[in-house]
C-alpha positions as CSV (number, residue, x, y, z in Angstrom):
1,M,-25.6,-3.9,1.6
2,T,-24.5,-3.5,-2.0
3,D,-23.3,-6.1,-4.5
4,K,-20.9,-3.6,-6.2
5,P,-17.2,-4.4,-5.9
6,R,-15.3,-2.2,-3.4
7,V,-11.7,-1.1,-3.6
8,L,-9.4,0.3,-0.9
9,I,-7.2,3.1,-2.0
10,V,-4.2,3.5,0.2
11,E,-2.4,6.7,-0.4
12,S,0.6,8.6,1.0
13,P,0.0,12.4,0.9
14,Y,3.7,13.1,1.6
15,Y,3.8,15.3,-1.5
16,A,0.2,16.6,-1.1
17,D,-0.1,18.3,-4.6
18,I,1.0,15.1,-6.4
19,A,-1.1,12.9,-4.1
20,E,-4.2,14.9,-5.0
21,Q,-3.7,14.4,-8.7
22,L,-3.0,10.6,-8.3
23,L,-6.2,10.3,-6.2
24,K,-8.3,12.3,-8.6
25,G,-7.3,10.1,-11.5
26,A,-7.9,6.9,-9.5
27,V,-11.3,8.0,-8.1
28,H,-12.5,9.2,-11.5
29,T,-11.7,5.8,-13.0
30,L,-13.4,3.9,-10.3
31,E,-16.5,6.1,-10.3
32,T,-16.7,5.7,-14.1
33,A,-16.5,1.9,-13.7
34,G,-19.2,2.0,-11.0
35,V,-16.9,0.7,-8.4
36,E,-17.2,1.8,-4.8
37,Y,-14.1,2.7,-2.8
38,D,-12.7,3.6,0.6
39,K,-9.6,5.7,1.1
40,I,-7.1,5.7,3.9
41,S,-3.9,7.8,4.2
42,V,-0.6,6.7,5.6
43,P,2.5,8.8,6.4
44,G,4.7,7.7,3.5
45,A,5.1,5.1,0.7
46,F,6.9,2.8,3.1
47,E,3.7,2.3,5.1
48,I,1.4,1.5,2.2
49,P,2.1,-2.3,2.1
50,A,1.5,-2.6,5.8
51,A,-1.8,-0.8,5.6
52,I,-3.0,-3.2,2.8
53,Q,-1.8,-6.1,4.9
54,F,-3.8,-4.8,7.9
55,A,-6.9,-4.6,5.7
56,L,-6.4,-8.2,4.4
57,K,-5.9,-9.5,8.0
58,A,-9.1,-7.7,9.1
59,M,-11.0,-9.3,6.2
60,E,-9.7,-12.7,7.2
61,T,-10.9,-12.3,10.8
62,H,-14.3,-10.9,9.6
63,S,-13.7,-7.8,11.7
64,A,-13.6,-5.6,8.6
65,T,-16.6,-3.5,7.7
66,S,-15.9,-4.0,4.0
67,N,-14.5,-6.9,1.9
68,Y,-12.3,-5.4,-0.8
69,A,-12.1,-6.9,-4.3
70,G,-9.0,-4.9,-4.9
71,F,-6.4,-2.4,-3.7
72,I,-4.8,0.7,-5.2
73,A,-1.4,1.9,-3.8
74,L,-0.8,5.6,-4.5
75,G,2.4,7.5,-3.4
76,T,5.5,9.2,-4.6
77,V,9.2,8.7,-3.8
78,I,11.6,11.3,-5.2
79,R,15.3,10.7,-5.4
80,G,17.3,12.7,-2.9
81,E,21.0,13.0,-1.9
82,T,21.3,9.7,-0.2
83,D,20.5,6.0,-1.0
84,H,17.3,6.2,1.0
85,Y,15.3,6.4,-2.3
86,D,16.7,3.1,-3.5
87,H,15.8,1.3,-0.3
88,I,12.3,2.6,-0.1
89,C,11.5,2.0,-3.8
90,R,12.9,-1.5,-3.8
91,E,11.2,-2.6,-0.5
92,V,7.8,-1.0,-1.2
93,S,7.7,-2.5,-4.7
94,R,8.8,-5.9,-3.3
95,A,6.3,-5.8,-0.5
96,L,3.4,-4.9,-2.8
97,M,4.4,-7.6,-5.3
98,D,4.5,-10.1,-2.5
99,I,1.0,-9.2,-1.4
100,A,-0.3,-9.4,-4.9
101,V,1.3,-12.7,-5.8
102,V,1.3,-14.6,-2.5
103,Q,-2.1,-13.6,-1.5
104,S,-3.7,-13.4,-4.9
105,V,-4.8,-9.8,-4.5
106,A,-5.8,-7.5,-7.3
107,L,-3.5,-4.5,-6.8
108,G,-3.0,-1.4,-8.8
109,F,0.6,0.0,-8.4
110,G,0.5,3.8,-8.4
111,I,3.8,4.5,-6.6
112,L,5.7,7.1,-8.6
113,T,9.5,6.6,-8.3
114,C,11.0,9.8,-9.9
115,E,14.2,11.6,-10.2
116,S,12.6,15.0,-9.5
117,K,9.4,16.6,-8.3
118,A,8.7,18.0,-11.8
119,Q,8.9,14.5,-13.2
120,A,6.5,13.2,-10.5
121,E,4.1,16.1,-11.2
122,A,4.0,15.3,-14.9
123,R,3.3,11.7,-14.2
124,A,0.5,12.4,-11.7
125,D,-1.2,15.2,-13.5
126,I,-4.6,14.0,-14.7
127,N,-4.2,15.9,-18.0
128,R,-0.7,14.4,-18.7
129,G,0.5,11.1,-17.2
130,D,-2.5,10.3,-15.1
131,K,-0.8,7.4,-13.3
132,G,-3.5,7.4,-10.7
133,A,-6.0,6.3,-13.4
134,D,-3.4,3.8,-14.7
135,A,-3.2,2.2,-11.2
136,A,-7.0,2.1,-10.9
137,N,-7.3,0.5,-14.4
138,A,-4.7,-2.1,-13.5
139,C,-6.6,-2.9,-10.3
140,L,-9.9,-3.2,-12.2
141,R,-8.4,-5.4,-14.9
142,M,-6.9,-7.7,-12.3
143,M,-10.2,-7.9,-10.4
144,D,-11.9,-8.9,-13.6
145,L,-9.2,-11.5,-14.4
146,K,-9.5,-13.0,-10.9
147,K,-13.3,-13.3,-11.2
148,D,-13.0,-14.8,-14.8
149,L,-10.5,-17.4,-13.7
150,R,-12.6,-18.3,-10.7
151,L,-15.6,-18.9,-13.0
152,A,-13.4,-20.9,-15.4
153,Q,-12.4,-23.3,-12.6
154,R,-15.9,-24.4,-11.9
């Protein structure tokens, strides 16, 4: 067994080309930091918070094969012709924030909420926006902060 921290990446490959770029950026950042990771895929952004919650519950009951020091949520929601976009963006963001705050979880938010596919592609591209790397960096920073605060309380 390794002492290295481990992160769970939960991604929605609904827009496969965009998801691939988000994942590349996140994985590169984690590997550069020497952090191990697992990856699971869910059908859409809406399912990402539930998947993270499933992992947390498994860790609580000790039935998980890994204990995760952090989580990275990767997905894309693009505005369409109906208000579906607004509901999904709001509820996914709220659910992820609840997980992070209520359960004290280090979580990198990499859910793109964009007006167009071109906008999402630009934000995900590892040579332009690299929002996958941004989400991984946020997760890593929060993992460090959580560890530092735990040590400071002793």
